[in-house]
VOPAGU-2260 file (C-alpha; in pm, 1 decimal, decimal comma):
REM VOPAGU-2260
SITE   aa  ch    i         X         Y         Z
SITE  MET   A    0   -1969,4    2585,1    2591,7
SITE  THR   A    1   -2180,7    2261,8    2571,4
SITE  PHE   A    2   -2437,5    2160,2    2862,5
SITE  THR   A    3   -2530,1    1847,4    3032,9
SITE  ASN   A    4   -2845,2    1829,1    3250,7
SITE  SER   A    5   -2838,5    2226,8    3201,7
SITE  LEU   A    6   -2493,0    2223,8    3374,4
SITE  PRO   A    7   -2202,7    2422,7    3198,6
SITE  ILE   A    8   -1923,1    2233,7    3101,4
SITE  PRO   A    9   -1587,8    2443,1    3051,5
SITE  VAL   A   10   -1432,5    2458,0    2684,2
SITE  GLU   A   11   -1117,9    2324,4    2812,5
SITE  ILE   A   12   -1290,3    2018,5    2900,2
SITE  GLN   A   13   -1542,3    1964,4    2642,8
SITE  SER   A   14   -1174,0    2036,9    2420,0
SITE  THR   A   15    -992,2    1770,1    2572,0
SITE  ARG   A   16   -1312,5    1533,4    2544,9
SITE  GLU   A   17   -1350,7    1576,0    2171,4
SITE  TYR   A   18    -947,6    1577,7    2065,0
SITE  LEU   A   19    -924,4    1234,7    2276,4
SITE  SER   A   20   -1266,5    1064,5    2128,3
SITE  LEU   A   21   -1133,4    1160,0    1791,1
SITE  ARG   A   22    -769,9    1039,9    1853,3
SITE  GLN   A   23    -904,6     719,6    1964,4
SITE  ALA   A   24   -1109,4     671,4    1670,6
SITE  LEU   A   25    -813,5     730,8    1427,7
SITE  LEU   A   26    -586,6     468,1    1617,1
SITE  ALA   A   27    -903,3     247,7    1607,3
SITE  GLY   A   28    -910,8     287,6    1262,7
SITE  GLY   A   29    -552,2     184,9    1211,9
SITE  ALA   A   30    -404,2     500,7    1192,2
SITE  HIS   A   31     -42,2     519,9    1297,8
SITE  GLU   A   32      34,7     786,7    1611,3
SITE  ASP   A   33     291,1     937,0    1397,0
SITE  THR   A   34      71,5    1034,4    1131,5
SITE  ILE   A   35    -193,6    1185,0    1390,0
SITE  ASN   A   36      85,3    1399,7    1555,9
SITE  VAL   A   37     132,1    1555,0    1202,4
SITE  LEU   A   38    -192,0    1643,4    1172,2
SITE  VAL   A   39    -217,1    1767,3    1535,4
SITE  ASN   A   40      97,9    1965,0    1536,7
SITE  SER   A   41       7,5    2146,1    1245,1
SITE  ASN   A   42    -310,8    2292,2    1306,2
SITE  LEU   A   43    -218,6    2418,3    1675,5
SITE  SER   A   44    -367,1    2759,2    1721,9
SITE  PRO   A   45    -420,9    2754,9    2126,6
SITE  PHE   A   46    -648,9    3062,8    2254,0
SITE  PRO   A   47    -418,1    3388,6    2397,3
SITE  PRO   A   48    -455,7    3370,2    2765,3
SITE  GLN   A   49    -640,2    3659,2    2788,0
SITE  LYS   A   50    -911,9    3540,6    2515,2
SITE  ARG   A   51    -994,3    3202,5    2693,1
SITE  PRO   A   52   -1353,2    3196,9    2816,8
SITE  ASN   A   53   -1298,0    3161,9    3193,4
SITE  THR   A   54   -1630,6    2989,1    3281,7
SITE  ALA   A   55   -1479,0    2773,0    3537,6
SITE  THR   A   56   -1435,1    3036,0    3799,9
SITE  SER   A   57   -1868,0    3100,2    3757,1
SITE  LEU   A   58   -1960,1    2725,8    3931,0
SITE  PRO   A   59   -1740,1    2551,9    4222,0
SITE  PRO   A   60   -1559,4    2284,6    4059,0
SITE  SER   A   61   -1722,8    2011,0    4233,7
SITE  ARG   A   62   -2052,2    2109,5    4060,2
SITE  VAL   A   63   -1893,8    2164,4    3718,0
SITE  LEU   A   64   -1761,3    1801,5    3711,0
SITE  SER   A   65   -2033,6    1640,7    3927,5
SITE  ASN   A   66   -2240,8    1537,0    3598,5
SITE  TRP   A   67   -1946,0    1501,5    3379,2
SITE  ARG   A   68   -1872,8    1124,2    3269,0
SITE  PRO   A   69   -1587,0     995,5    2987,5
SITE  GLU   A   70   -1724,6     934,2    2629,7
SITE  LYS   A   71   -1709,9     537,3    2541,6
SITE  THR   A   72   -1417,9     457,4    2335,8
SITE  LEU   A   73   -1493,0     340,1    2011,3
SITE  SER   A   74   -1400,3     -12,7    1947,3
SITE  THR   A   75   -1228,7    -174,9    1608,9
SITE  THR   A   76   -1557,3    -290,6    1497,3
SITE  SER   A   77   -1706,9    -215,8    1127,8
SITE  GLU   A   78   -1830,5     112,0    1267,9
SITE  THR   A   79   -1502,8     260,4    1287,7
SITE  LYS   A   80   -1411,9     157,3     959,0
SITE  THR   A   81   -1676,8     394,5     844,1
SITE  VAL   A   82   -1510,4     699,8     991,6
SITE  ASN   A   83   -1489,2     955,6     729,7
SITE  LEU   A   84   -1240,0    1220,8     823,1
SITE  ALA   A   85   -1363,3    1509,0     545,3
SITE  PRO   A   86   -1655,0    1592,0     334,3
SITE  SER   A   87   -1724,1    1313,4      30,3
SITE  PRO   A   88   -1734,1    1567,1    -255,7
SITE  LYS   A   89   -2060,5    1544,8    -487,7
SITE  GLU   A   90   -1891,8    1456,0    -815,5
SITE  PHE   A   91   -1647,9    1160,9    -802,5
SITE  GLY   A   92   -1321,6    1203,0   -1023,4
SITE  PRO   A   93   -1203,7     925,3   -1252,7
SITE  GLU   A   94   -1202,5     545,0   -1161,1
SITE  PRO   A   95    -895,8     386,8   -1045,5
SITE  ARG   A   96    -615,1     312,6   -1277,1
SITE  SER   A   97    -607,8     -56,4   -1365,1
SITE  ASP   A   98    -247,2     -14,3   -1499,5
SITE  ILE   A   99      54,1     232,0   -1424,0
SITE  ALA   A  100     185,5     442,3   -1682,7
SITE  PRO   A  101     556,7     334,9   -1761,4
SITE  VAL   A  102     715,0     669,3   -1687,6
SITE  ALA   A  103     651,7     895,7   -1383,1
SITE  ARG   A  104     514,9    1200,4   -1413,3
SITE  SER   A  105     747,2    1538,1   -1377,4
SITE  PRO   A  106     660,4    1756,5   -1089,5
SITE  THR   A  107     502,6    2101,3   -1173,4
SITE  PRO   A  108     775,0    2360,8   -1121,7
SITE  GLY   A  109     821,9    2440,9    -732,3
SITE  SER   A  110     654,1    2143,2    -638,3
SITE  GLU   A  111     988,9    1940,7    -569,1
SITE  THR   A  112     937,3    2015,6    -187,2
SITE  LEU   A  113     576,9    2014,5      26,0
SITE  SER   A  114     476,8    2300,1     185,7
SITE  ASP   A  115     309,6    2190,3     585,7
SITE  GLY   A  116     -16,6    2227,0     413,1
SITE  ASP   A  117      71,0    1968,6     116,0
SITE  ALA   A  118     256,2    1746,4     402,5
SITE  GLN   A  119     -29,8    1791,9     618,0
SITE  GLN   A  120    -309,2    1716,6     309,7
SITE  GLU   A  121    -115,9    1392,2     178,7
SITE  ALA   A  122     -94,0    1260,2     576,4
SITE  LEU   A  123    -481,8    1295,5     583,7
SITE  GLU   A  124    -531,5    1104,5     289,1
SITE  VAL   A  125    -326,7     821,5     398,0
SITE  VAL   A  126    -539,0     801,1     725,2
SITE  GLN   A  127    -853,4     815,3     477,3
SITE  GLU   A  128    -736,7     518,3     287,8
SITE  GLU   A  129    -683,2     328,4     656,2
SITE  VAL   A  130   -1036,6     378,6     735,9
SITE  GLN   A  131   -1129,6      91,6     512,6
SITE  ASP   A  132   -1484,1     165,6     282,2
SITE  ALA   A  133   -1703,9    -149,4     400,5
SITE  THR   A  134   -1964,1     -56,7     153,0
SITE  SER   A  135   -1768,6    -225,6    -131,3
SITE  HIS   A  136   -1709,5    -539,2    -204,9
SITE  GLU   A  137   -1498,1    -590,5    -506,0
SITE  HIS   A  138   -1225,4    -896,8    -431,0
SITE  ARG   A  139    -904,4    -775,3    -488,3
SITE  THR   A  140    -678,8    -957,3    -174,5
SITE  LEU   A  141    -532,6   -1323,2    -220,3
SITE  LEU   A  142    -350,9   -1544,5      25,3
SITE  LEU   A  143       6,6   -1720,1    -111,3
SITE  THR   A  144     110,7   -1979,8     117,9
SITE  GLY   A  145     333,8   -2303,9     114,1
SITE  LEU   A  146     617,5   -2044,4     116,1
SITE  PRO   A  147     965,7   -2171,4     177,8
SITE  SER   A  148    1081,0   -1992,5     512,9
SITE  SER   A  149    1361,2   -1784,6     337,2
SITE  THR   A  150    1109,4   -1612,9      60,6
SITE  THR   A  151    1170,4   -1253,5     110,7
SITE  LEU   A  152     891,3    -987,0     -38,9
SITE  LEU   A  153    1165,8    -920,1    -344,3
SITE  ASP   A  154    1131,2   -1293,3    -439,6
SITE  LEU   A  155     737,4   -1250,1    -453,0
SITE  THR   A  156     754,7    -944,3    -643,5
SITE  LYS   A  157     968,8   -1150,3    -905,0
SITE  VAL   A  158     626,9   -1403,1    -946,7
SITE  VAL   A  159     355,8   -1156,9    -888,7
SITE  ARG   A  160     230,4   -1026,9   -1250,2
SITE  GLY   A  161     -80,2    -905,9   -1396,0
SITE  GLY   A  162    -125,1    -588,1   -1190,8
SITE  ALA   A  163      -3,6    -308,0    -984,9
SITE  VAL   A  164      12,1    -382,3    -595,7
SITE  LEU   A  165    -220,3    -184,2    -340,3
SITE  GLN   A  166     -36,2    -344,3     -43,1
SITE  MET   A  167     136,6    -688,4      67,4
SITE  TYR   A  168     203,8    -868,7     409,9
SITE  HIS   A  169     459,5   -1136,6     428,2
SITE  GLY   A  170     429,9   -1377,2     722,9
SITE  ASP   A  171     578,6   -1718,7     795,5
SITE  GLY   A  172     501,0   -1907,7     489,7
SITE  TYR   A  173     250,1   -1711,3     339,5
SITE  LEU   A  174     176,4   -1358,9     162,2
SITE  ARG   A  175    -151,2   -1115,4     166,4
SITE  ILE   A  176    -123,2    -935,3    -146,7
SITE  SER   A  177    -419,4    -685,4    -239,5
SITE  PHE   A  178    -413,1    -547,5    -607,9
SITE  LEU   A  179    -493,0    -198,2    -699,8
SITE  ASP   A  180    -710,9    -331,7    -999,7
SITE  HIS   A  181    -986,1    -620,1    -828,0
SITE  ALA   A  182    -959,5    -749,7   -1220,2
SITE  ALA   A  183    -598,8    -796,8   -1194,0
SITE  ALA   A  184    -632,2   -1003,6    -836,2
SITE  GLU   A  185    -897,6   -1231,2   -1068,3
SITE  SER   A  186    -643,1   -1283,5   -1351,8
SITE  PHE   A  187    -355,9   -1426,2   -1131,1
SITE  LEU   A  188    -594,3   -1635,6    -950,0
SITE  HIS   A  189    -744,6   -1809,9   -1263,0
SITE  HIS   A  190    -343,0   -1763,2   -1393,9
SITE  ALA   A  191    -246,4   -1998,5   -1078,7
SITE  LYS   A  192    -507,5   -2259,7   -1089,4
SITE  GLU   A  193    -434,0   -2303,6   -1465,2
SITE  ASN   A  194     -82,8   -2333,4   -1459,0
SITE  ASP   A  195     136,9   -2440,9   -1113,3
SITE  ILE   A  196     301,0   -2119,8    -944,5
SITE  TYR   A  197     642,7   -2161,4    -801,8
SITE  VAL   A  198     833,5   -1963,5    -546,4
SITE  LYS   A  199    1231,0   -2058,2    -524,3
SITE  GLY   A  200    1152,3   -2368,7    -672,0
SITE  GLN   A  201     853,2   -2438,1    -431,9
SITE  LYS   A  202     506,0   -2494,4    -586,4
SITE  VAL   A  203     280,4   -2266,5    -378,3
SITE  SER   A  204    -125,6   -2262,6    -347,7
SITE  VAL   A  205    -313,0   -1941,1    -445,4
SITE  THR   A  206    -689,6   -1881,2    -296,6
SITE  TRP   A  207    -911,6   -1564,6    -192,4
SITE  ASN   A  208    -781,7   -1417,8     105,8
SITE  ASP   A  209   -1050,0   -1439,6     413,7
SITE  ARG   A  210   -1028,3   -1079,9     482,7
SITE  GLN   A  211   -1072,2    -825,5     198,7
SITE  VAL   A  212    -884,5    -488,7     155,8
SITE  TYR   A  213   -1136,2    -220,8      18,6
SITE  LEU   A  214    -983,6      70,7    -162,8
SITE  SER   A  215   -1177,0     435,2     -86,3
SITE  ASP   A  216   -1249,7     652,8    -332,0
SITE  SER   A  217   -1056,6     923,9    -215,5
SITE  LEU   A  218    -726,1     707,7    -260,9
SITE  ALA   A  219    -858,6     606,5    -569,5
SITE  ARG   A  220    -853,4     905,8    -694,6
SITE  ARG   A  221    -550,7    1051,9    -532,4
SITE  ILE   A  222    -348,1     693,9    -697,7
SITE  ALA   A  223    -498,7     809,5   -1044,5
SITE  SER   A  224    -436,4    1165,0   -1039,6
SITE  CYS   A  225     -62,1    1114,2   -1007,9
SITE  ASP   A  226      12,7     775,4   -1129,9
SITE  ALA   A  227     134,2     641,6    -762,2
SITE  THR   A  228     267,7     319,7    -685,9
SITE  ARG   A  229     423,6     150,0    -415,9
SITE  ASN   A  230     757,9     239,3    -555,5
SITE  LEU   A  231     976,9     592,4    -509,5
SITE  VAL   A  232    1282,5     687,2    -687,7
SITE  ILE   A  233    1495,9     982,0    -530,5
SITE  ARG   A  234    1628,6    1162,8    -853,1
SITE  PHE   A  235    1996,2    1243,1    -854,4
SITE  HIS   A  236    2050,3    1129,9    -516,4
SITE  LYS   A  237    2338,0    1250,8    -299,1
SITE  PRO   A  238    2630,3    1084,9    -141,9
SITE  TYR   A  239    2503,6    1068,6     194,4
SITE  MET   A  240    2221,1     909,3     128,1
SITE  THR   A  241    2282,0     539,2     156,9
SITE  ALA   A  242    2046,2     246,6     144,4
SITE  GLU   A  243    2131,8     193,4     536,4
SITE  SER   A  244    2013,9     584,1     595,0
SITE  ILE   A  245    1683,8     557,9     392,2
SITE  ARG   A  246    1606,9     246,9     595,4
SITE  ASP   A  247    1661,4     395,9     914,7
SITE  ASP   A  248    1481,7     701,8     811,9
SITE  LEU   A  249    1168,5     498,2     693,7
SITE  ASP   A  250    1226,7     227,6    1008,9
SITE  HIS   A  251     938,0     433,6    1204,8
SITE  ILE   A  252     644,2     399,8     967,5
SITE  TYR   A  253     398,2     136,7    1115,2
SITE  ASN   A  254     399,2    -173,2     854,5
SITE  LEU   A  255     606,9     -65,4     623,5
SITE  GLU   A  256     840,9    -279,4     476,0
SITE  VAL   A  257    1119,4    -193,1     206,3
SITE  VAL   A  258    1148,3    -451,0     -33,6
SITE  SER   A  259    1476,8    -301,7    -210,5
SITE  ILE   A  260    1697,9     -24,7    -222,6
SITE  ARG   A  261    1894,0       8,6    -574,8
SITE  PHE   A  262    2094,4     292,7    -720,3
SITE  SER   A  263    2136,5     326,8   -1118,7
SITE  ASN   A  264    2223,2     653,0   -1317,5
SITE  ASP   A  265    2260,3     853,8   -1024,0
SITE  HIS   A  266    1863,1     803,2    -903,7
SITE  CYS   A  267    1800,0     609,3    -603,3
SITE  PHE   A  268    1520,8     333,1    -662,7
SITE  ILE   A  269    1306,9     253,9    -343,4
SITE  SER   A  270    1091,9     -55,3    -368,8
SITE  LEU   A  271     810,1     -17,6     -81,8
SITE  ASN   A  272     542,6    -308,7      15,9
SITE  GLY   A  273     189,7     -68,3     -37,7
SITE  ILE   A  274     109,1     255,3    -205,4
SITE  SER   A  275     -28,1     410,8     109,2
SITE  HIS   A  276     290,4     366,7     216,3
SITE  ALA   A  277     473,1     509,8     -41,8
SITE  PHE   A  278     275,2     834,7      40,9
SITE  THR   A  279     366,2     871,5     393,2
SITE  ALA   A  280     730,1     754,5     312,5
SITE  ARG   A  281     753,8    1035,1      61,8
SITE  THR   A  282     571,2    1283,1     257,9
SITE  CYS   A  283     818,5    1186,6     581,7
SITE  MET   A  284    1163,3    1195,9     314,6
SITE  HIS   A  285    1022,3    1560,8     240,4
SITE  SER   A  286     991,3    1670,3     606,8
SITE  ARG   A  287    1356,2    1627,7     650,4
SITE  ARG   A  288    1591,0    1871,2     557,7
SITE  LYS   A  289    1838,0    1598,2     388,6
SITE  TYR   A  290    1568,1    1526,1     100,7
SITE  LYS   A  291    1449,5    1872,2      46,3
SITE  CYS   A  292    1727,2    1926,1    -256,7
SITE  VAL   A  293    1604,1    1612,5    -434,5
SITE  ARG   A  294    1307,5    1522,2    -627,9
SITE  ILE   A  295    1078,0    1183,4    -472,8
SITE  GLU   A  296     869,5    1011,9    -757,3
SITE  PHE   A  297     689,2     715,0    -801,7
SITE  TYR   A  298     815,2     488,3   -1073,7
SITE  PRO   A  299     622,3     197,4   -1232,0
SITE  ASP   A  300     542,5    -126,5   -1031,7
SITE  GLU   A  301     740,7    -452,0   -1179,0
SITE  CYS   A  302     419,0    -674,2   -1111,3
SITE  ALA   A  303     210,3    -468,6   -1349,2
SITE  GLN   A  304     375,1    -651,7   -1604,1
SITE  PRO   A  305     115,7    -894,5   -1775,0
SITE  ILE   A  306     119,5   -1241,4   -1685,9
SITE  ARG   A  307     337,0   -1440,7   -1958,1
SITE  PRO   A  308     136,7   -1707,3   -2108,2
SITE  ARG   A  309     296,7   -2045,1   -2033,7
SITE  PRO   A  310     452,7   -2216,7   -2353,1
SITE  VAL   A  311     223,7   -2449,5   -2521,2
SITE  LYS   A  312     395,5   -2819,9   -2627,8
SITE  ASP   A  313     313,2   -2894,6   -2998,0
SITE  ASN   A  314     185,8   -3255,2   -2960,5
SITE  HIS   A  315     236,8   -3309,8   -3313,5
SITE  ASP   A  316     589,6   -3192,4   -3327,9
SITE  GLU   A  317     650,6   -3460,1   -3058,8
SITE  ALA   A  318     506,4   -3744,3   -3215,7
SITE  ASP   A  319     684,5   -3686,5   -3581,3
SITE  ARG   A  320    1012,8   -3657,4   -3337,4
SITE  ALA   A  321     937,4   -3988,1   -3220,4
SITE  LYS   A  322     815,4   -4142,6   -3540,0
SITE  LYS   A  323    1168,3   -4066,8   -3673,9
SITE  SER   A  324    1376,4   -4178,4   -3421,5
SITE  ALA   A  325    1215,4   -4524,8   -3438,1
SITE  ILE   A  326    1237,6   -4527,7   -3791,1
SITE  THR   A  327    1647,7   -4456,0   -3726,4
SITE  LEU   A  328    1646,0   -4693,8   -3503,5
SITE  ARG   A  329    1470,2   -4970,4   -3711,9
SITE  ASN   A  330    1744,6   -4888,5   -4002,0
SITE  ARG   A  331    2092,7   -4842,8   -3821,2
SITE  PHE   A  332    2186,8   -5189,6   -3954,9
SITE  ALA   A  333    2076,9   -5170,1   -4299,5
SITE  ALA   A  334    2463,2   -5083,4   -4452,3
SITE  LEU   A  335    2569,2   -5456,1   -4291,0
SITE  PHE   A  336    2353,4   -5600,3   -4559,4
SITE  ASN   A  337    2493,8   -5665,4   -4926,9
SITE  ASP   A  338    2257,3   -5549,7   -5195,4
SITE  SER   A  339    2334,7   -5865,5   -5364,4
SITE  GLU   A  340    2228,2   -6093,2   -5137,8
SITE  GLY   A  341    1865,6   -6197,4   -5190,9
């Protein structure tokens, strides 16, 4: 029981206030409502009716609620971005990986499906990632403008190279893309300045985005521990797992975009627009009965391929070819003259 101005507040009211305050903080920080519901439903442990403290009967309702005021709603300012849902560990794990291993790690025996606790932990870490770490100053988000109106995310994944993608969002004529490794963003920006970048035959501009996306330490450790990428693969998919049904199963996830779905050698490869979305999609699919009979793993991001250097023209070869051509033109009528003519 909590006391405010010497008046007791019933446990039920206090719990409701705390629940609403926490839920508002998560929503303000960018967490999706479905993710919050997963966390709430996984931890429901109501008091038995006979064990609930009955303090409301000790005072008239008018006196109990007379001094109660709702707490202020948390705004979407930078203060909400520093909310930490779990204690920070004293020792940090490995630094974020700048590259993704070419072969996805095989799950340990018995890990093909997630328990309720595993699903809750995965959803919690996605929430932690969405509440950004404002203390970091690493620039990893680029803005591509001047894109053709018919450009898709699939077209852009064929152009972007140099590092795995943390997340990307496509708008009307532009793309905001954040690299997992900030050095990869700097490398691609330098490449774009030195060489023209074309998408579907149209030159695009590449600059730093005004608003940067920061990678939290918890998500960085999670990504490094399982070589996570924005791409998923369903091993030995079943015939009823069609591209249309998979899109329908993932359609409810906030801000998730399916880049492509393709089938090859009994496996289904799903390309998404972000690593956190891949974590959420993997959790949601594991929670469905239709996916419990298959393994869902990460597979390498095609954007992590190295940037191909632009071919350098050899000026000496061009000069030699031009010289030979001039000599040929100058002597092409020599056969018309007789050697005996002076």
